[in-house]
N, CA, C and O of each residue as an XYZ file, in Angstrom:
180
protein
N      67.007     10.254     29.175
C      66.413     11.366     29.886
C      64.899     11.271     29.784
O      64.362     10.955     28.722
N      64.228     11.537     30.861
C      62.769     11.429     30.923
C      62.079     12.381     29.941
O      61.088     12.012     29.311
N      62.596     13.589     29.812
C      61.986     14.567     28.914
C      62.031     14.087     27.464
O      61.078     14.298     26.714
N      63.108     13.458     27.070
C      63.223     12.923     25.710
C      62.184     11.837     25.464
O      61.603     11.764     24.381
N      61.951     11.002     26.456
C      60.951      9.938     26.322
C      59.553     10.535     26.207
O      58.734     10.070     25.415
N      59.287     11.568     27.001
C      57.983     12.239     26.958
C      57.743     12.829     25.573
O      56.664     12.671     25.002
N      58.744     13.502     25.041
C      58.620     14.101     23.706
C      58.435     13.020     22.651
O      57.616     13.174     21.744
N      59.178     11.940     22.756
C      59.057     10.833     21.812
C      57.656     10.229     21.844
O      57.067      9.952     20.799
N      57.134     10.029     23.036
C      55.780      9.477     23.160
C      54.744     10.429     22.578
O      53.813      9.996     21.900
N      54.902     11.718     22.839
C      53.975     12.713     22.291
C      54.010     12.688     20.765
O      52.965     12.751     20.117
N      55.197     12.598     20.198
C      55.327     12.532     18.740
C      54.670     11.282     18.174
O      54.023     11.342     17.128
N      54.826     10.160     18.847
C      54.198      8.912     18.395
C      52.681      9.023     18.434
O      51.997      8.555     17.523
N      52.157      9.640     19.482
C      50.705      9.823     19.600
C      50.193     10.698     18.462
O      49.151     10.405     17.876
N      50.911     11.759     18.148
C      50.518     12.636     17.047
C      50.538     11.872     15.729
O      49.613     12.005     14.927
N      51.573     11.079     15.493
C      51.660     10.278     14.266
C      50.497      9.291     14.171
O      49.910      9.111     13.104
N      50.173      8.659     15.291
C      49.061      7.707     15.299
C      47.739      8.413     15.030
O      46.881      7.878     14.328
N      47.573      9.600     15.578
C      46.351     10.367     15.372
C      46.199     10.750     13.901
O      45.106     10.668     13.343
N      47.289     11.164     13.285
C      47.244     11.502     11.864
C      46.926     10.270     11.020
O      46.158     10.357     10.061
N      47.506      9.133     11.368
C      47.228      7.883     10.649
C      45.771      7.483     10.828
O      45.131      7.016      9.886
N      45.243      7.666     12.047
C      43.841      7.362     12.311
C      42.939      8.207     11.412
O      41.987      7.693     10.824
N      43.238      9.499     11.308
C      42.453     10.378     10.441
C      42.501      9.905      8.993
O      41.483      9.892      8.300
N      43.682      9.518      8.546
C      43.858      9.030      7.178
C      43.020      7.772      6.939
O      42.343      7.657      5.918
N      43.069      6.843      7.874
C      42.310      5.599      7.738
C      40.809      5.851      7.804
O      40.037      5.214      7.088
N      40.396      6.778      8.661
C      38.972      7.094      8.771
C      38.466      7.721      7.471
O      37.360      7.416      7.024
N      39.270      8.593      6.866
C      38.890      9.169      5.572
C      38.719      8.075      4.523
O      37.800      8.131      3.706
N      39.597      7.092      4.545
C      39.485      5.974      3.609
C      38.208      5.177      3.875
O      37.531      4.753      2.938
N      37.885      4.977      5.139
C      36.645      4.282      5.500
C      35.429      5.050      4.992
O      34.474      4.454      4.495
N      35.468      6.370      5.120
C      34.366      7.200      4.626
C      34.215      7.041      3.117
O      33.099      6.926      2.610
N      35.328      7.035      2.408
C      35.279      6.875      0.950
C      34.654      5.533      0.589
O      33.840      5.449     -0.331
N      35.034      4.486      1.313
C      34.547      3.143      0.991
C      33.113      2.892      1.442
O      32.370      2.169      0.777
N      32.720      3.483      2.566
C      31.411      3.142      3.135
C      30.439      4.310      3.200
O      29.303      4.147      3.643
N      30.870      5.473      2.766
C      29.982      6.631      2.746
C      29.524      7.044      4.128
O      30.289      7.034      5.092
N      28.246      7.411      4.197
C      27.716      7.941      5.455
C      27.561      6.881      6.546
O      27.138      7.202      7.656
N      27.891      5.640      6.252
C      27.793      4.574      7.260
C      29.096      4.374      8.031
O      29.174      3.487      8.881
N      30.108      5.175      7.752
C      31.432      5.000      8.360
C      31.368      4.976      9.884
O      31.945      4.088     10.511
N      30.683      5.927     10.479
C      30.598      5.984     11.946
C      29.900      4.753     12.505
O      30.337      4.177     13.500
N      28.823      4.362     11.860
C      28.070      3.180     12.301
C      28.932      1.919     12.221
O      28.948      1.113     13.152
N      29.636      1.753     11.123
C      30.500      0.581     10.942
C      31.604      0.570     11.985
O      31.889     -0.468     12.582
N      32.221      1.716     12.204
C      33.297      1.807     13.190
C      32.802      1.426     14.581
O      33.467      0.673     15.291
N      31.639      1.941     14.974
C      31.068      1.599     16.291
C      30.757      0.116     16.389
O      31.026     -0.505     17.417
N      30.196     -0.456     15.339
C      29.848     -1.875     15.346
C      31.087     -2.741     15.532
O      31.092     -3.657     16.355
N      32.123     -2.457     14.777
C      33.357     -3.237     14.875
C      34.016     -3.018     16.234
O      34.566     -3.951     16.818
N      33.962     -1.800     16.729
C      34.568     -1.475     18.018
C      33.891     -2.227     19.162
O      34.541     -2.583     20.146
N      32.611     -2.464     19.035
C      31.839     -3.094     20.114
C      31.769     -4.609     20.006
O      31.035     -5.236     20.770
N      32.492     -5.208     19.102
C      32.487     -6.668     18.967
C      33.045     -7.323     20.187
O      33.117     -8.550     20.250
């Protein structure tokens, strides 16, 4: 059913967003106030 797939995808996106937040917090702990700068640099490679 299409609705089930939509709900499943929404749940996966939420899980990924929570994981992203967790990883970003870890990056902040490791790199301090340079976290945003490092993320942008790596993203733009």
